[in-house]
N, C-alpha and C positions, 0 to 999 in steps of 0.2 A: 126687632126689639133688642136694645143694648142691655147686656147682662153685666152688672158691676163685677170687677175682678174679685176673685176669691182671695182673701188676705189672711186666712187662718191656716194655710199650708205651712208646716214647720219643717225646718231642716232636721234630718236625723241627728241624734245627739252627738255622734262622733264628728260630724261635719260642723255642727254649730260650735262645738268645742274648738275645732281647728281654726275657725274663722272668727273667734271672739276677740281678736286683737291682743291677746296676752302671750307671753313667752315666745316672742318673735324669734329670738336667738335659737331657741330649742326647736323651732319649726322650720329652720332653713332647709331647703331641699324639696319641700312640698310644692308641687306645681298645680295650678288650677288653669285649665284651658278655657278660654272664653271664645265662643263662636257667635258671630252675628252676620247679617247679610248686608252687603253694600248696595248702593243704588244700581249697580250693574247686575245685580242678582247673584253674584258670586259670594261664597262664604268668606268671611274674614276671620282669621284666627290670631289670638294673642295668648301668650303664655304669661300668667300672672303668678305672683307670690302671695304669701300671707300678709305681706305689707301693702297689698293693693286691693284686698277684698276684706270686707268687714260685715259681720252680722251682729247687731246689738241684741235683738230680740229673738232671733231664730226664725222669724218670719220676714224680716227685712233683709235687704242686700244693698251694700254700698261699695262703689268701685272708685279707684283713683287710677286714671290712665293718662298717658302722655297727651297733652292737649292737641298737638298737631298730627296725631296718628290717623291712619285710615280707619282703624278699628273705632276710634273715638267718633269720627264723622259718621260711620255706619251705625253705631249704637245710638248716637244722638238722633239720627234719622228714623230708625226703626223702633227704638225703645224696647227691643226684644233681645234678651241675652240667653245663651245656653252655656252653662258652666259644666265642666266635667272634671272630676278628680277621682283618684284611686286612694282608698284608705281602708286599712284593715281587711284586705282581700275583697273589697267591694268597689265596683265602679258606680259612682253617683253622677247622675245627669240632672242638673237643676235648671229649670226654666224660670226666668224672672222677667218682669216688666220694670223698666227703670226710666228715669228721665234725668237729663243733665241739670245740674244745679249750678247756677252762676255764682262764683265766689269772687269775681273781680280781681284780676291781677295775679292769680295763682298760676304757677307753672304747670299745674295738672288740671285735667278735666275731672270733675266729680259727678258721680251718678248715684241716685238713691231710688229705691223701689222695693218691690215685694216679691217673694217667692210664689210662683204660681203652681209649680208641680215639681216633684222629685221622683225620679226613677232609680231604683237600686238594681244592679245586675251582679249576680253571683251564681256560679254553677257548681254542681257537685263533682264534676269530672276534671276540673282544673282550678287552680288557685292563682288569683292575681297577686303577684308579690310586690309590684310597684307600678306607679304610673311614670310620667316623665319626672326625672329628678335632676338636680343640678348641684354644682359646687361653686361657692362664691370665691372670687379672687381676693376680696377685702371684706370679710364678714363684719367687722366692727363698723366700718363706714356704711355698709348697706343696711345693717340693722338699725343704725342711728337714723338713716333716711326713712326706713320703714316706720320707725317710731313716730317721726314727724308726720308721715302720711296718715298713719292710723289715727293720730290725734286730730288731724284735719277731717278725716272720715267721721270721727265721733261727733264733730261739730256740724256735719251735713244733716240737714233735716228736710223732710219731704214737704 
């Protein structure tokens, strides 16, 4: 028996706020790890920014990836994504089902889907102080590109 996917799983408030597509310049440095499985069974990992991941409702998930990447091919094939990020001392693992949205002629591959589960990890004996972070060589140019990408993600509909 096929059970329809659960679509009422919500991102925790801090994660939803981080991925809402606003204040991109103020969120430089936050990294979201995306893991999916390739046809060969091996995990594929991509490191994404707030300019490549968007959640409009807190239950949806939209991604903008390089069209020719191995991660894009793997994600298009499986439709399953595991995102991980560290925020406010908590590690969040987000499982989502997504599908590729054909936008014709765009340099990026767009995905749209829904959050299926969220796991939060925090322990009393140790504090996570950061996840993977980065520094941009040309912040103005990158944030401008992110703004374009987030606008395109806002246009992606399931």
